[in-house]
N, C-alpha and C positions, 0 to 999 in steps of 0.2 A: 371913192373912199381910199385913203392911203393904206399902205401895207401895215404901218404901225398901228393905225386905228383898228384894222381887221384883226391883228394879232391880239390887241387888248380885249376886243370883243370875245375872241375865242377863249382867252385865258379866263375872262370873267364868267363865261358859260361853264367852263370846267369847274371853277370854284363853286358855282351855285349848285352843282350836282352833289356836292358833299363828298365825304370820304367813304370808301368801301371797306377799307381795312380797319379793324377795331384794335383796341389795346390788347385784347385777349389773343387776337390773331398774331400780333407782334410777339407776345409772350410765348406762344406755342412755337413760332418760328425760331425765336432765340433759344428756347429750351432744346429743340431738336438739333440745333447747331452745336450746342454745348455737349450733348450726348454723343453726337455722331462725328464730330470734327476730325478725329484721328482714326476712326474705325475703317472707312472704305478707301484709305489712301492707296493710290497706285502710282507707278512711275510716269504714266502718260497723262493722268488727269489730276494727280495729287488730291486736293480736298474738294474737287468739283462735285462728286456725288453727294457729299455731305451738304454742300451749298444748295444743290438742287433739291435735296431731301428737306432742308429747312424751309425752302420757299414753296414747296409743292402745293400745300393747301391754299396758300394765298394766291398763287397763280391760277389755280382752278377756280377760285372765288371771283377774282377780278375779270377773268376771261371766260366766264361760264357761258356767255352768249356768243362767243367767237372761237370755235374749235381750232381754226387755222392759226390765230394769234397765240392760242394756248400751246399748240404744237411747237411753234417757233420759239416761244419763251422757254419751253422745256429744253429745247435743243441748246439754246445759248447759255443756259445756266447749268448745263452738264459738261461744258467745255472746260479746259484746264484752268484751275484756280488754286492759288496757294498764298497764304499770308499768315500773319500772327493771329492766333486763335481769339485773343481778347480784343485787341485793337481793330482787327478785321471786321468785327461786328458792325462797325459804323458803315461798312460797305453794304451789308445786308439792309440796313435801314434806308440808305440812299436808293438802292436798287428797288426795294419795295415801293418807296415813294414814287420813283420814276415809272415803274410798271403800272401802278395805280393811276397815275396821271395820263399815261398813254391809253389805258383802258377807258378812261373817262372822256377821251377824245382829243387830248393835246397832241397834235400831229408834229409839233416841234421836237418831241421826244421820240427819236427814231431808234430802231434796234442797234444801229451803229453807235449812237450816243451812249446808250445803256452799256453796251459791251466795252466801248472805249474807256468809259469811266471806271468800270469794274476792273479791267485789266491794268489801267494806268495807276490805280490806287493800291494795288496789291503790294508792289515793291516798297514804296515809301512807308506804308503802315507796318510792313513786316520789319523794316529797319528800325523804326521808332519803337515799336512794341517789344521787339527782342532786346533792344538796349535797355529800356526801362524795366521790363519784367525780369530779365536775367541779371541786370546790373544793380538794381535796387531792391525790388520786391523779393527776389529769391535769395539774395546774399545777406542783406542786413539782418533779417530775422534769424538766419543761421548763426551769424556772429554773436547775436544777443543770447539765443536760447541754447545753443549747443554746449557752452560751458556749464549752464545750469543743469542740462540733462546729464552731463558727465558726473556731476556732483550728486546725482540720484533723484532729480526731479522728473517724475513720470510725465506730468502735463507739459513740461518744457520740450520733451521729445516730440510732441505732436503739434506744438504751437507754430513752427515754420510752415508746415503743410496747411494748417487751418487758416493762417494769415494769407497764404498764397491763394487758397481756394476762395476765401472771402473777397479778395481783390479781383480774382479772375471772373467770378460770377457777377459781382456787383458792378465792376467797371464795364464789362462787356454788355450788360443789360442797359446801363446808362448810355453807352455809345450807340447801341442800336436805336434807342428812342431818339437820341439826338440826331442821328443820321436821317431817320424818318421825318422828323419835324423840320429839319433844315434843308432836306433834299440834297441836290448836287452841290450846293454852296457850303455844306457842312465841313468837309475836309479842306476845301480851298480856304475857308475862313481860318481854320486851325493852322494850316501850313503857311499862310501869308502873314500871320500875326507875328512871326519871328520868335515867339516864346518857346515853341517846341524845340527849336535848335538849342536853346539854353538848357532845356530839360535833358536832351540827348547828351550834350557835352558833360553836364553834371553826372548823369548816369554812368557814362564811360569812366570818368575819373573815380567816382565812388566805387564802381565795380572793380577797378584795378586795385584800389586800396583794400577792399574786402577780400579779394583773392590773395593778396599779400599777407593780410592778417591771418586768414584761415590756414594758409600754407605754413606760416611761422608757428601757429599754435598747435596744429594737428599732424604735421608731418614729423615723425620721430625718426631721427637718424643720428646716432652717436657712435663714436669709436671707443673701444675699451683697451686699446693698445697702450701699453706702458713700456717705457724703455729706460735704460740706465743713463744717467747724465754724467758719467765719468766718476762719480762718487758712490758712496753706499746708498744714497737716496735714489728713488725712481720718480720719473716724471710721466704724467698722463698726457697723451697727445691731445685729448679732448680739452683739457684746461688751456693748452697753448692756443688751440683753435678758437676757443671762447674768448681768450684775451685779444686775439687779432680781430675777430669778427664773430659776435654771437650768432648762433644759428647758421653758421657757414655751410655745414653739410646738408641740412634740409634745403637751403637756398640752392646749392649746387645740384641737388637731386631734382628739384622742381625745374630749374632752368635746363638741365639736361633733357628732361622729358619734353619741355617746351620746344627746344631746338630739334629734337627728334620728330615731333609732330610737324614743325615747319618744313623740315627737309623731306620726311618720308610720308607725311599725311597722317590723318587721325586713325592710326591702326592701334586701337586701344587694347585689344586682346593680346597683341604682340608685345605691347609695353608692359602689361601685367606679367606675362611669362618671363620677359627679360628681367623685370624687377625681382621676381621670385628667385631666378637663377643667380642673379647678382647678390641678393641677400644671403642665400644659402652658401655661396662660395666665400663671401667675406666672413660669415659666421664660422664656417669650417676652418678658415685660416686664423681665427681668433682676433679679427680686426674689429668686428662689431658684436 
C-alpha cells in the first residue's frame, strides 16, 4: 500500500471519530480570551498566559486520556505569544482544531507544526489587525460622534466606545469560529487572496486622513498678538497667519510633537510637561 493511500485511510479514520470540541467549548475559550487578554501580560511572555488560560479546559478535554500529551500542550501554549486581540482570535480557532485532530490520532499534526503556525501567524495578524482597528474602527466613529458630543449629545459621547466594543467582540468571535472550521488553511486562504492587502492600504490612508481631520478640528492654538502697522490701525497676527495658511499653528504644533516622537521616542509624559510649560510661557508673554 502506498504512503498516499495510508495517509488517506488515517485521515478518514480521524474524521469518523467526530469532533470532541463543542460550540459551547469554543464560546468559553473565546470569552476567557476576551476577559484575560491584557490582564497577565508580562515582558517575557506577553499574552501567553491569557492564551493558555483560554485553551485550558479544551486541552484538558481533548487530552483527558493522555496526561503526557496534556502536559506538553500546556507547556507549548504558555510560551511567548503576542498579537492583535481581535484578529488573533483566528489563531485560537486554528490551534484548537489542530490540537483536537492530534488528540483524535492525526500524527501528521506534530507539536512543531502547531507551534510554528502559532508563532508564524502572530506578526502578520498583529499588523493587519492594528491597521484596521486603529486606522478605521477607532478613528472614524470619533470623527463622526465627537462633534455631536461637543454640541451636548450625551449618547454621542459613548457611541465610539460602543461601536468599538461591538466590533471587537463580534469580529473576534467570528474569526475564532472561522479558524476552527477551516483549520490551518484559514489564514493562508485570507493572506493569499490578495484582498487583505487592499484593506490594509485603505486603512492606512483613511487613518492618516482621520488623524489630520481630528488634529485640525480639536487642536486649539491661536495667537492674540496685535501690532501696529505703521498707522493708527492695529493688525492681528492670527489674521495674517490664517490668510497664509488656515490652521497653521495647530499644524505646526502637531508636526513638532510628531518630530519629537520620531527623534526622541514615545515619551508622552515629557511631551505633556513640555507643552504645559510652553503654553504657560507664551500666555505670560501675551502671545497666546
